[in-house]
PQR file of N, CA, C, O and H, with PARSE charges and radii, in Angstrom:
ATOM      1  N   MET A   1       0.959  -1.627   0.095 -0.4000 1.5000
ATOM      2  CA  MET A   1       0.013  -0.025  -0.051 -0.0000 2.0000
ATOM      3  C   MET A   1       0.922   1.260   0.145  0.5500 1.7000
ATOM      4  O   MET A   1       0.485   2.309  -0.328 -0.5500 1.4000
ATOM      5  N   ALA A   2       2.189   1.280   0.820 -0.4000 1.5000
ATOM      6  CA  ALA A   2       2.832   2.129   0.481 -0.0000 2.0000
ATOM      7  C   ALA A   2       3.136   2.843  -0.434  0.5500 1.7000
ATOM      8  O   ALA A   2       2.957   4.041  -0.651 -0.5500 1.4000
ATOM      9  H   ALA A   2       2.544   0.428   1.204  0.4000 1.0000
ATOM     10  N   SER A   3       3.855   1.644  -1.248 -0.4000 1.5000
ATOM     11  CA  SER A   3       4.128   2.200  -2.766 -0.0000 2.0000
ATOM     12  C   SER A   3       3.164   2.961  -3.284  0.5500 1.7000
ATOM     13  O   SER A   3       3.361   4.131  -3.612 -0.5500 1.4000
ATOM     14  H   SER A   3       4.001   0.671  -1.071  0.4000 1.0000
ATOM     15  N   ILE A   4       1.877   2.273  -3.416 -0.4000 1.5000
ATOM     16  CA  ILE A   4       1.000   2.798  -4.209 -0.0000 2.0000
ATOM     17  C   ILE A   4       0.853   4.343  -3.526  0.5500 1.7000
ATOM     18  O   ILE A   4       1.031   5.284  -4.300 -0.5500 1.4000
ATOM     19  H   ILE A   4       1.717   1.322  -3.150  0.4000 1.0000
ATOM     20  N   SER A   5       0.570   4.616  -2.254 -0.4000 1.5000
ATOM     21  CA  SER A   5       0.416   6.017  -1.793 -0.0000 2.0000
ATOM     22  C   SER A   5       1.674   6.873  -2.389  0.5500 1.7000
ATOM     23  O   SER A   5       1.446   8.065  -2.594 -0.5500 1.4000
ATOM     24  H   SER A   5       0.426   3.852  -1.625  0.4000 1.0000
ATOM     25  N   VAL A   6       2.808   6.444  -2.647 -0.4000 1.5000
ATOM     26  CA  VAL A   6       4.053   7.435  -2.850 -0.0000 2.0000
ATOM     27  C   VAL A   6       3.715   7.628  -4.487  0.5500 1.7000
ATOM     28  O   VAL A   6       3.947   8.725  -4.996 -0.5500 1.4000
ATOM     29  H   VAL A   6       2.993   5.476  -2.480  0.4000 1.0000
ATOM     30  N   HIS A   7       3.130   6.473  -5.344 -0.4000 1.5000
ATOM     31  CA  HIS A   7       2.662   6.968  -6.631 -0.0000 2.0000
ATOM     32  C   HIS A   7       1.745   7.655  -6.863  0.5500 1.7000
ATOM     33  O   HIS A   7       1.759   8.270  -7.930 -0.5500 1.4000
ATOM     34  H   HIS A   7       2.942   5.582  -4.931  0.4000 1.0000
ATOM     35  N   LEU A   8       0.887   7.769  -6.173 -0.4000 1.5000
ATOM     36  CA  LEU A   8      -0.282   8.848  -6.598 -0.0000 2.0000
ATOM     37  C   LEU A   8       0.414   9.968  -5.895  0.5500 1.7000
ATOM     38  O   LEU A   8       0.056  11.021  -6.423 -0.5500 1.4000
ATOM     39  H   LEU A   8       0.875   7.270  -5.307  0.4000 1.0000
ATOM     40  N   ARG A   9       1.171  10.154  -5.024 -0.4000 1.5000
ATOM     41  CA  ARG A   9       1.707  11.355  -4.421 -0.0000 2.0000
ATOM     42  C   ARG A   9       2.595  12.138  -5.576  0.5500 1.7000
ATOM     43  O   ARG A   9       2.526  13.300  -5.975 -0.5500 1.4000
ATOM     44  H   ARG A   9       1.461   9.298  -4.596  0.4000 1.0000
ATOM     45  N   PHE A  10       3.403  11.110  -5.931 -0.4000 1.5000
ATOM     46  CA  PHE A  10       4.217  11.750  -7.446 -0.0000 2.0000
ATOM     47  C   PHE A  10       3.379  12.022  -8.659  0.5500 1.7000
ATOM     48  O   PHE A  10       3.737  12.859  -9.487 -0.5500 1.4000
ATOM     49  H   PHE A  10       3.460  10.165  -5.607  0.4000 1.0000
ATOM     50  N   GLY A  11       2.202  11.290  -8.791 -0.4000 1.5000
ATOM     51  CA  GLY A  11       1.348  11.828 -10.045 -0.0000 2.0000
ATOM     52  C   GLY A  11       0.792  13.450  -9.455  0.5500 1.7000
ATOM     53  O   GLY A  11       0.827  14.434 -10.194 -0.5500 1.4000
ATOM     54  H   GLY A  11       1.911  10.609  -8.118  0.4000 1.0000
ATOM     55  N   PHE A  12       0.425  13.491  -8.403 -0.4000 1.5000
ATOM     56  CA  PHE A  12      -0.194  14.574  -8.046 -0.0000 2.0000
ATOM     57  C   PHE A  12       0.683  15.624  -8.453  0.5500 1.7000
ATOM     58  O   PHE A  12       0.183  16.581  -9.044 -0.5500 1.4000
ATOM     59  H   PHE A  12       0.396  12.692  -7.803  0.4000 1.0000
ATOM     60  N   PHE A  13       2.171  15.591  -8.187 -0.4000 1.5000
ATOM     61  CA  PHE A  13       3.049  16.417  -7.968 -0.0000 2.0000
ATOM     62  C   PHE A  13       3.346  16.711  -9.236  0.5500 1.7000
ATOM     63  O   PHE A  13       3.729  17.837  -9.551 -0.5500 1.4000
ATOM     64  H   PHE A  13       2.577  14.813  -7.707  0.4000 1.0000
ATOM     65  N   LEU A  14       3.193  15.680 -10.145 -0.4000 1.5000
ATOM     66  CA  LEU A  14       3.412  16.030 -11.507 -0.0000 2.0000
ATOM     67  C   LEU A  14       2.398  16.800 -12.110  0.5500 1.7000
ATOM     68  O   LEU A  14       2.744  17.719 -12.853 -0.5500 1.4000
ATOM     69  H   LEU A  14       2.882  14.765  -9.889  0.4000 1.0000
ATOM     70  N   LEU A  15       1.109  16.559 -11.897 -0.4000 1.5000
ATOM     71  CA  LEU A  15      -0.061  17.193 -12.233 -0.0000 2.0000
ATOM     72  C   LEU A  15       0.140  18.836 -11.914  0.5500 1.7000
ATOM     73  O   LEU A  15      -0.125  19.701 -12.750 -0.5500 1.4000
ATOM     74  H   LEU A  15       0.829  15.812 -11.293  0.4000 1.0000
ATOM     75  N   PHE A  16       0.635  19.111 -10.607 -0.4000 1.5000
ATOM     76  CA  PHE A  16       0.377  20.302 -10.298 -0.0000 2.0000
ATOM     77  C   PHE A  16       1.653  21.166 -10.895  0.5500 1.7000
ATOM     78  O   PHE A  16       1.487  22.364 -11.122 -0.5500 1.4000
ATOM     79  H   PHE A  16       0.850  18.409  -9.928  0.4000 1.0000
ATOM     80  N   ILE A  17       2.792  20.603 -11.119 -0.4000 1.5000
ATOM     81  CA  ILE A  17       3.810  21.206 -12.071 -0.0000 2.0000
ATOM     82  C   ILE A  17       3.310  21.308 -13.349  0.5500 1.7000
ATOM     83  O   ILE A  17       4.012  22.162 -13.890 -0.5500 1.4000
ATOM     84  H   ILE A  17       2.926  19.629 -10.935  0.4000 1.0000
ATOM     85  N   VAL A  18       2.612  20.973 -14.013 -0.4000 1.5000
ATOM     86  CA  VAL A  18       1.891  20.771 -15.283 -0.0000 2.0000
ATOM     87  C   VAL A  18       1.236  21.653 -15.386  0.5500 1.7000
ATOM     88  O   VAL A  18       1.379  22.469 -16.297 -0.5500 1.4000
ATOM     89  H   VAL A  18       2.041  20.279 -13.573  0.4000 1.0000
ATOM     90  N   THR A  19       0.315  21.738 -14.462 -0.4000 1.5000
ATOM     91  CA  THR A  19      -0.634  22.917 -14.427 -0.0000 2.0000
ATOM     92  C   THR A  19       0.029  24.261 -14.210  0.5500 1.7000
ATOM     93  O   THR A  19      -0.195  25.094 -15.089 -0.5500 1.4000
ATOM     94  H   THR A  19       0.198  21.075 -13.722  0.4000 1.0000
ATOM     95  N   ILE A  20       0.844  24.643 -13.148 -0.4000 1.5000
ATOM     96  CA  ILE A  20       1.538  25.697 -12.987 -0.0000 2.0000
ATOM     97  C   ILE A  20       1.988  26.155 -14.401  0.5500 1.7000
ATOM     98  O   ILE A  20       1.515  27.215 -14.809 -0.5500 1.4000
ATOM     99  H   ILE A  20       1.025  23.967 -12.434  0.4000 1.0000
ATOM    100  N   PHE A  21       2.909  25.424 -15.245 -0.4000 1.5000
ATOM    101  CA  PHE A  21       3.732  25.600 -16.292 -0.0000 2.0000
ATOM    102  C   PHE A  21       2.494  26.248 -17.524  0.5500 1.7000
ATOM    103  O   PHE A  21       2.618  27.338 -18.082 -0.5500 1.4000
ATOM    104  H   PHE A  21       3.293  24.563 -14.914  0.4000 1.0000
ATOM    105  N   SER A  22       1.562  25.465 -17.702 -0.4000 1.5000
ATOM    106  CA  SER A  22       0.605  25.869 -18.657 -0.0000 2.0000
ATOM    107  C   SER A  22       0.050  26.858 -18.411  0.5500 1.7000
ATOM    108  O   SER A  22      -0.198  27.606 -19.357 -0.5500 1.4000
ATOM    109  H   SER A  22       1.462  24.580 -17.248  0.4000 1.0000
ATOM    110  N   ALA A  23      -0.429  27.314 -16.820 -0.4000 1.5000
ATOM    111  CA  ALA A  23      -0.872  28.584 -16.550 -0.0000 2.0000
ATOM    112  C   ALA A  23       0.170  29.782 -16.596  0.5500 1.7000
ATOM    113  O   ALA A  23      -0.305  30.918 -16.624 -0.5500 1.4000
ATOM    114  H   ALA A  23      -0.227  26.706 -16.051  0.4000 1.0000
ATOM    115  N   LEU A  24       1.352  29.649 -16.605 -0.4000 1.5000
ATOM    116  CA  LEU A  24       2.351  30.541 -16.539 -0.0000 2.0000
ATOM    117  C   LEU A  24       2.551  30.805 -18.496  0.5500 1.7000
ATOM    118  O   LEU A  24       2.621  31.947 -18.949 -0.5500 1.4000
ATOM    119  H   LEU A  24       1.737  28.726 -16.583  0.4000 1.0000
ATOM    120  N   PHE A  25       2.610  29.635 -19.353 -0.4000 1.5000
ATOM    121  CA  PHE A  25       2.512  29.425 -20.653 -0.0000 2.0000
ATOM    122  C   PHE A  25       1.180  30.879 -21.023  0.5500 1.7000
ATOM    123  O   PHE A  25       1.429  32.019 -21.416 -0.5500 1.4000
ATOM    124  H   PHE A  25       2.553  28.707 -18.985  0.4000 1.0000
ATOM    125  N   LEU A  26       0.022  30.351 -20.758 -0.4000 1.5000
ATOM    126  CA  LEU A  26      -1.204  30.924 -20.860 -0.0000 2.0000
ATOM    127  C   LEU A  26      -1.218  32.396 -20.625  0.5500 1.7000
ATOM    128  O   LEU A  26      -1.589  33.190 -21.490 -0.5500 1.4000
ATOM    129  H   LEU A  26      -0.180  29.425 -20.439  0.4000 1.0000
ATOM    130  N   ALA A  27      -0.726  32.812 -19.209 -0.4000 1.5000
ATOM    131  CA  ALA A  27      -0.646  34.007 -18.882 -0.0000 2.0000
ATOM    132  C   ALA A  27       0.591  34.977 -19.857  0.5500 1.7000
ATOM    133  O   ALA A  27       0.439  36.130 -20.262 -0.5500 1.4000
ATOM    134  H   ALA A  27      -0.424  32.167 -18.507  0.4000 1.0000
ATOM    135  N   LYS A  28       1.695  34.160 -20.033 -0.4000 1.5000
ATOM    136  CA  LYS A  28       2.601  34.982 -21.035 -0.0000 2.0000
ATOM    137  C   LYS A  28       2.075  35.364 -22.522  0.5500 1.7000
ATOM    138  O   LYS A  28       2.364  36.399 -23.121 -0.5500 1.4000
ATOM    139  H   LYS A  28       1.819  33.224 -19.704  0.4000 1.0000
ATOM    140  N   THR A  29       1.145  34.194 -23.051 -0.4000 1.5000
ATOM    141  CA  THR A  29       0.687  34.389 -24.550 -0.0000 2.0000
ATOM    142  C   THR A  29      -0.395  35.461 -24.198  0.5500 1.7000
ATOM    143  O   THR A  29      -0.302  36.472 -24.894 -0.5500 1.4000
ATOM    144  H   THR A  29       0.909  33.353 -22.564  0.4000 1.0000
ATOM    145  N   VAL A  30      -1.258  35.465 -23.403 -0.4000 1.5000
ATOM    146  CA  VAL A  30      -2.227  36.726 -23.413 -0.0000 2.0000
ATOM    147  C   VAL A  30      -1.742  38.015 -23.042  0.5500 1.7000
ATOM    148  O   VAL A  30      -2.287  39.040 -23.452 -0.5500 1.4000
ATOM    149  H   VAL A  30      -1.334  34.644 -22.838  0.4000 1.0000
ATOM    150  N   PHE A  31      -0.779  38.022 -22.313 -0.4000 1.5000
ATOM    151  CA  PHE A  31       0.063  39.264 -22.121 -0.0000 2.0000
ATOM    152  C   PHE A  31       0.799  39.697 -23.354  0.5500 1.7000
ATOM    153  O   PHE A  31       0.813  40.888 -23.665 -0.5500 1.4000
ATOM    154  H   PHE A  31      -0.336  37.189 -21.980  0.4000 1.0000
ATOM    155  N   LEU A  32       1.360  38.861 -24.012 -0.4000 1.5000
ATOM    156  CA  LEU A  32       2.081  39.237 -25.385 -0.0000 2.0000
ATOM    157  C   LEU A  32       0.804  39.732 -26.542  0.5500 1.7000
ATOM    158  O   LEU A  32       1.030  40.528 -27.453 -0.5500 1.4000
ATOM    159  H   LEU A  32       1.349  37.894 -23.760  0.4000 1.0000
ATOM    160  N   PHE A  33      -0.559  39.085 -26.292 -0.4000 1.5000
ATOM    161  CA  PHE A  33      -1.432  39.052 -27.431 -0.0000 2.0000
ATOM    162  C   PHE A  33      -1.575  40.771 -27.045  0.5500 1.7000
ATOM    163  O   PHE A  33      -1.270  41.653 -27.848 -0.5500 1.4000
ATOM    164  H   PHE A  33      -0.743  38.438 -25.552  0.4000 1.0000
ATOM    165  N   PHE A  34      -2.072  41.015 -25.732 -0.4000 1.5000
ATOM    166  CA  PHE A  34      -2.632  42.584 -25.264 -0.0000 2.0000
ATOM    167  C   PHE A  34      -1.568  43.494 -25.425  0.5500 1.7000
ATOM    168  O   PHE A  34      -1.848  44.656 -25.718 -0.5500 1.4000
ATOM    169  H   PHE A  34      -2.320  40.299 -25.079  0.4000 1.0000
ATOM    170  N   LEU A  35      -0.238  43.111 -25.261 -0.4000 1.5000
ATOM    171  CA  LEU A  35       0.705  44.067 -25.729 -0.0000 2.0000
ATOM    172  C   LEU A  35       0.890  44.527 -27.221  0.5500 1.7000
ATOM    173  O   LEU A  35       1.293  45.642 -27.552 -0.5500 1.4000
ATOM    174  H   LEU A  35      -0.010  42.167 -25.023  0.4000 1.0000
ATOM    175  N   ALA A  36       0.545  43.529 -28.057 -0.4000 1.5000
ATOM    176  CA  ALA A  36       0.317  43.186 -29.596 -0.0000 2.0000
ATOM    177  C   ALA A  36      -0.815  44.407 -29.849  0.5500 1.7000
ATOM    178  O   ALA A  36      -0.434  45.397 -30.473 -0.5500 1.4000
ATOM    179  H   ALA A  36       0.218  42.623 -27.788  0.4000 1.0000
ATOM    180  N   ILE A  37      -1.949  44.353 -29.456 -0.4000 1.5000
ATOM    181  CA  ILE A  37      -2.878  44.878 -29.784 -0.0000 2.0000
ATOM    182  C   ILE A  37      -2.502  46.639 -28.843  0.5500 1.7000
ATOM    183  O   ILE A  37      -2.683  47.644 -29.531 -0.5500 1.4000
ATOM    184  H   ILE A  37      -2.258  43.548 -28.949  0.4000 1.0000
ATOM    185  N   GLY A  38      -2.110  46.802 -27.652 -0.4000 1.5000
ATOM    186  CA  GLY A  38      -1.920  47.741 -27.336 -0.0000 2.0000
ATOM    187  C   GLY A  38      -1.206  48.881 -28.193  0.5500 1.7000
ATOM    188  O   GLY A  38      -1.595  50.014 -28.475 -0.5500 1.4000
ATOM    189  H   GLY A  38      -1.963  45.986 -27.093  0.4000 1.0000
ATOM    190  N   ALA A  39       0.199  48.070 -28.575 -0.4000 1.5000
ATOM    191  CA  ALA A  39       0.973  48.694 -29.599 -0.0000 2.0000
ATOM    192  C   ALA A  39       0.461  48.896 -30.839  0.5500 1.7000
ATOM    193  O   ALA A  39       0.697  49.954 -31.424 -0.5500 1.4000
ATOM    194  H   ALA A  39       0.515  47.150 -28.345  0.4000 1.0000
ATOM    195  N   ARG A  40      -0.156  48.106 -31.293 -0.4000 1.5000
ATOM    196  CA  ARG A  40      -1.293  48.671 -32.846 -0.0000 2.0000
ATOM    197  C   ARG A  40      -1.853  49.946 -32.418  0.5500 1.7000
ATOM    198  O   ARG A  40      -1.643  50.965 -33.075 -0.5500 1.4000
ATOM    199  H   ARG A  40      -0.348  47.247 -30.818  0.4000 1.0000
ATOM    200  N   PHE A  41      -2.619  49.950 -31.256 -0.4000 1.5000
ATOM    201  CA  PHE A  41      -3.396  51.073 -31.247 -0.0000 2.0000
ATOM    202  C   PHE A  41      -2.463  52.407 -30.840  0.5500 1.7000
ATOM    203  O   PHE A  41      -2.919  53.496 -31.191 -0.5500 1.4000
ATOM    204  H   PHE A  41      -2.790  49.122 -30.722  0.4000 1.0000
ATOM    205  N   LEU A  42      -1.264  52.392 -30.166 -0.4000 1.5000
ATOM    206  CA  LEU A  42      -0.464  53.427 -30.004 -0.0000 2.0000
ATOM    207  C   LEU A  42       0.151  53.898 -31.258  0.5500 1.7000
ATOM    208  O   LEU A  42       0.920  54.859 -31.246 -0.5500 1.4000
ATOM    209  H   LEU A  42      -0.894  51.508 -29.881  0.4000 1.0000
TER
END
């Protein structure tokens, strides 16, 4: 049972890291998108 618990914890850790990286990537993409729109209007 202990090995299953460790495996689950590792899976949740990987999911957490992937979620953070995708959120950062999405934020960067949205920021660049608004930056391009702002530069076009300026």
